[in-house]
C-alpha positions in Angstrom: 64.2 -9.9 209.2 64.5 -13.6 209.9 62.0 -14.8 212.6 64.0 -17.5 214.3 60.9 -18.6 216.2 59.1 -19.6 213.1 59.3 -23.1 211.6 57.8 -22.1 208.3 57.4 -19.0 206.1 61.0 -17.9 206.2 64.5 -19.1 205.7 64.5 -20.7 209.2 62.8 -23.8 207.8 66.3 -24.8 206.6 67.6 -24.6 210.2 70.6 -22.7 208.9 71.6 -21.1 212.2 72.1 -24.5 213.8 74.1 -25.8 210.8 76.1 -22.7 210.0 77.3 -20.5 212.8 78.6 -17.7 210.6 77.7 -14.0 210.7 75.6 -12.9 207.7 74.9 -16.3 206.4 71.1 -16.2 207.1 70.9 -12.9 205.3 72.8 -14.2 202.3 70.7 -17.4 202.1 67.6 -15.2 202.3 68.9 -13.1 199.4 69.6 -16.3 197.3 66.1 -17.6 198.1 64.5 -14.3 196.8 66.5 -14.5 193.6 65.5 -18.1 193.0 61.9 -17.5 193.9 61.7 -14.6 191.4 63.1 -16.9 188.7 60.6 -19.7 189.5 57.7 -17.2 189.4 58.9 -15.7 186.1 59.8 -18.9 184.4 56.8 -18.8 182.0 58.1 -15.7 180.1 61.6 -17.1 179.9 60.4 -20.5 178.7 58.3 -18.9 175.9 61.3 -17.0 174.7 63.6 -20.0 174.8 61.2 -22.2 172.8 61.4 -19.8 169.9 64.8 -21.2 169.2 63.1 -24.4 167.9 64.5 -26.8 170.5 64.3 -27.1 174.2 67.3 -25.6 175.9 65.5 -24.8 179.1 67.6 -26.9 181.4 70.9 -25.6 179.9 69.7 -22.1 180.1 68.5 -22.5 183.7 71.9 -24.0 184.8 73.7 -21.1 183.1 71.4 -18.6 184.8 71.9 -20.2 188.2 75.7 -20.3 188.0 75.9 -16.8 186.8 73.3 -15.3 189.2 74.5 -17.1 192.3 78.2 -17.4 191.5 78.3 -21.0 192.4 77.9 -24.4 190.8 74.6 -26.2 190.1 76.0 -29.7 189.5 76.6 -31.9 192.5 80.0 -33.0 191.2 81.2 -29.4 191.6 79.9 -28.6 195.1 83.3 -28.9 196.6 84.7 -26.3 194.2 82.7 -23.4 195.6 81.7 -22.4 199.1 78.0 -22.9 200.0 77.2 -24.6 196.7 75.3 -27.4 198.4 73.3 -24.9 200.6 72.3 -22.8 197.6 71.3 -25.9 195.6 69.1 -27.1 198.5 67.4 -23.8 198.7 66.8 -23.9 194.9 65.4 -27.4 194.9 63.1 -26.7 197.8 61.7 -23.6 196.1 61.1 -25.3 192.7 59.6 -28.4 194.2 57.1 -26.3 196.1 56.4 -24.1 193.0 55.2 -27.0 190.9 53.4 -25.0 188.1 53.5 -26.4 184.6 56.1 -23.9 183.4 58.6 -25.3 185.9 58.1 -28.9 185.0 61.4 -29.3 183.1 63.4 -27.9 186.0 61.5 -30.1 188.5 62.3 -33.2 186.4 65.9 -32.2 186.4 65.9 -31.9 190.2 64.1 -35.2 190.7 66.5 -36.9 188.3 69.5 -35.7 190.2 68.0 -36.8 193.6 
């Protein structure tokens, strides 16, 4: 459930209902936020696995995961090619910037560089 009275602690912090008047959008955005949050929380194990390849492909692997998992584009140049790409990327960036543990450092740098 989305508590529309709350300004924090749920998907309403993005003020989606005011920006997008579409049935089911808040539920969909909440689902996307949960997927991204699970990825941010589990990044340590994934990072350890990737580093076994001998070179850092973390950013490429993350973008591939993002585009496959969310069925949309990560890169800003492609936002117009898929519906809600910008919305999902904003959710992604917010979650990662708030989950600033050392295992997410590479992803955070990538976000900051694109800003």
